[in-house]
N, C-alpha and C positions, 0 to 999 in steps of 0.2 A: 625521277631525277636520280642520276648516278651518285654513288658514294663519293667519287672524286670531285664532282661538281659541287656537292654539298660542302665538302671540306674547303674548297676555294671560296664559296659564299660566306662561310664562317670567318675566314681570314679577312675578307673585304669588310664585313660588318665590324669586326674587331678593330681593324685599322681606322675605319671611319669614325667609330665611337671614340677611339683614342685621340685622333686629330681634333674632333669636335670638343672633347673635354679640355684639351690644351688651349684652344682658341677661346673657350668660355672663361677659363681661369685667367688667361692673359688679358682678354678683353675687359673683364671685370676689374682686374688690377690696374689696367691702363687708365680707365675712366676714373678710378679712385685717386690715382696719383697725379694725373694731369691737372686736376683742379687744386693741387696742393702747392703752395708757394715755397715750401721748405725744400731747398735744393738737396739736403741730405736724403729726404724721402724719395726725391726723384732719382738720386743716385742708387738708392735701394731698388727702385724699379728697374734701372738699367742692369743691375746685377742679376735680376731675375732671368734675363736672356741667357746668361751663362747656365743657370739651372735648367732652362728650357732646352738648351743644346744638349746638356747631359741627359735630360729626359728623352729627347729624340734619339740620342745614341743608344740608350737603354732599350727603347722600343725597337730600334733597328736590330739590335742584338737578339731580342726576343723573337722578332720576325724571322731572323736568319735561322734560329733554332727550330722554330715551327716549320719553316720551309724544308730544312734538312730532314726533320721527322717525317713530313709528308712525302718527300722524295724517297725516303727509306721505305715507307709503307707502299709507295707505288712500285718500287723495285721488287719488294717481296711479292706483291700481287702479280707482277709480270713474270717473276721467277716461278710462282705456283702455276700460272697459266701455261708457261713454257714446259714445265714438268708434265702437266696433264697432256699437252699436245704430244710431247715425246713418248709418254706412255701409250697414248692412243696409236701413234705411228708404229711403235714397237709391237703392240698387240696385233695391229693389222698385218704387219710383216710376218709375225709368227703364224697367224691364221692362214695367210697365203701359202706359206711353206708347209704348214701342217696338212692342209687339205690337198695340196699337190702331192705330198708324200702318201697320204691315204689313197689318193687316186692311183698312184704308182703301185701301192700295195695290192689294191684290188685288180689292177692290170696283171700283176705278177700271178695273183691267185687264179685269174681267169685263163692264164696261158698254160697252167699246169695240165698235162695230158698224159694218161697212162692207158696201156692196152693189155688186157689179160685174156684168159680163156673165155671170159663172160662178155667181152666187148671192149669198147673204147669209152673212156670217161674223161671229161674236161672240167676244169674249175674246181668248185667245191665238191662235186661228185667224185672227182679224182682223189681229192684229199680224203673223202669218206672211204673210198676203196683202199687207200693206203692205211688208214686206221684199222680197217678190218683185217688187212694183211698183217699188221703188227700184232693184233690180238691172236690171230691164228698161229703166228710164230711163237707166241708165249705159251699157247696150249700145246704146241708141238714139243716145246722144251720140257713140259711136264710129262708128256707121254714117253719121252725118251728115258724116263726113270726105269722102264722095263716092266711095268706092272699092267695088269688088266684093270681098266677103270670103268666104273659106272659113271653116269653123268655127275652125280653128287661127289663121288670120290675124285673125279678128275678136277672138278672145281676146287676141291680142297688141295689137291696136288699143286694146282696153279698158285693158290694162296701160300703154299709152303715154299715156293721158290724164294731164294735169297735175293737181296738187292743187287748184288754183283751179277747174278744170273740174268735178272731182268735187264740190267744196264747193258750187258753184253749183247742181248737180243736186240735192244734198241740201237746200239751202235752199228750192228750188222745191217739192221733195217735202214738206218740213216745213210750208211755208205752205199747201199743198193740204190736209194732214191736221191742221193745227194744232188745230182744235177737238177732235180725238180724242186726239192724243198730247201736246199741251201740258200738260194736267193730269197725265197719266201720268208724264212726265219730272219735273215739279216735285214730285210726291208722292214719287217714289223719291229725289230729291235730298234731301228733308227727312228721309228715313229715314237716309241716310248722314250727314247733318249732325248729326242727333241723337246718333249714335254718336260722331262726331268731337268733339262738345262735352262729352262726359262722360269725365273722367279717372279715374274710380273703378271702371271696368269693364275686362274683357278685350275690347278693341275688335275684335281679329281674330276672336274667337268670334262676336260679333254681326254683324260684316261678312259672315262666311261664311253666317250664317242669312239675311241680306238677299239675298246673291248667289244663294242657292239658290232664290229665288223667280223667277229669270229663266230663260227658255228660251234656246235657242241663237240664235234670230232676235231676241229682245229684246236680247241682248248685242251683236248686230250693229248694231241701231239706236242703242243707247247709244254704241257706238264712233263712229258718225258724229256723233251729237249732241254728244259731248264735245269735238269740235274745231270745232264750228260756233259762230257768234256767240252762240247760246243757252246754250252750256255751257262755253265756253273759259275764262271768267273765274272762275266759282265752282265748277263741277262737276268740270272736268278735274283741278284740283289734288287733289281728294279721290279721284278715280279712280286717279291716280298713287300717292297715298300708301297706299291700302288695297287695291290690286290688285283693283279691282272687276271688271275684264275678264278675270280669271283663268279659264282653260278656254274662252276664246272659240274658236270654230271658224273659222279664217282661210280655210278652203275656201269659206265663204259670202260672202267679200268678194272680188270680182273684181279690184280694184285696191288694192294694199296700200301705196300711197305715203303715205297718211295715217297709217300706223302710226308713222312717224318723228316725228309730232307728240306722241306719248306717250313717257313714260319707260318703261324696261323693267319697272319696278316695277308698272306698270298691269296687266301680264299675268302676272307671277310674284311670288309672295310671297317676300320676302327670307328667306334661310336663317336669319338671326339672329332674325327675327320668328317663324319656325316653331318654333325651339327654345325660345322664351320663352313660348309660348302652349300 
């Protein structure tokens, strides 16, 4: 039996008992006074109908209040159900857009193609080759110092490069590959922005789905792009907020000075967020 039907049953029982009580009282009084020859007493009995009318008016008022309260309860229930339906529809619309955008991102990734002396690469293989190209440029910049390097001293020379030097190398790299990776970064930014702008979802859950689309070398390129002029204003705050670079392999980054440009939250999900998702 539903809660609404139970409430109506209670009202019917209450009304029935109230009417029965009135008839019992009036019936008892009627039989008592009809056998009385005293007209004053009979007049008293007549006056009781006025009291009965007042009682009925009072019961009607009580019934009206109960009805209003029940209607209010029904309206609140309907409002809660409508809110749940709206949230469900909003979540469904979000997920449709989210997965369509992820599909677009993967299509953009698959369409990337580069050709070098070693052959032609497509998709994530092309991104991997671009990451290798960037690392080579960083080592070339260290070699331009004009010294003779052993392997260990060259690695140290790379680590000694300043932030500005590394960023200049990346900007040159980006400009060289802009036609290929510009659309790639913009699309992934909009995936994260879509999640950020929706407050009715478990954001960490969808961020983890988006992050799972990235390979190790893609995270490295995103690391550089997030502190470049292309990403520092809009994208880096989202990277920091949602730990987009979590699980990045720092071994693939020869100089880690740019790491200080990020907050720690860019690389590690805060414990408080892990416990609430």
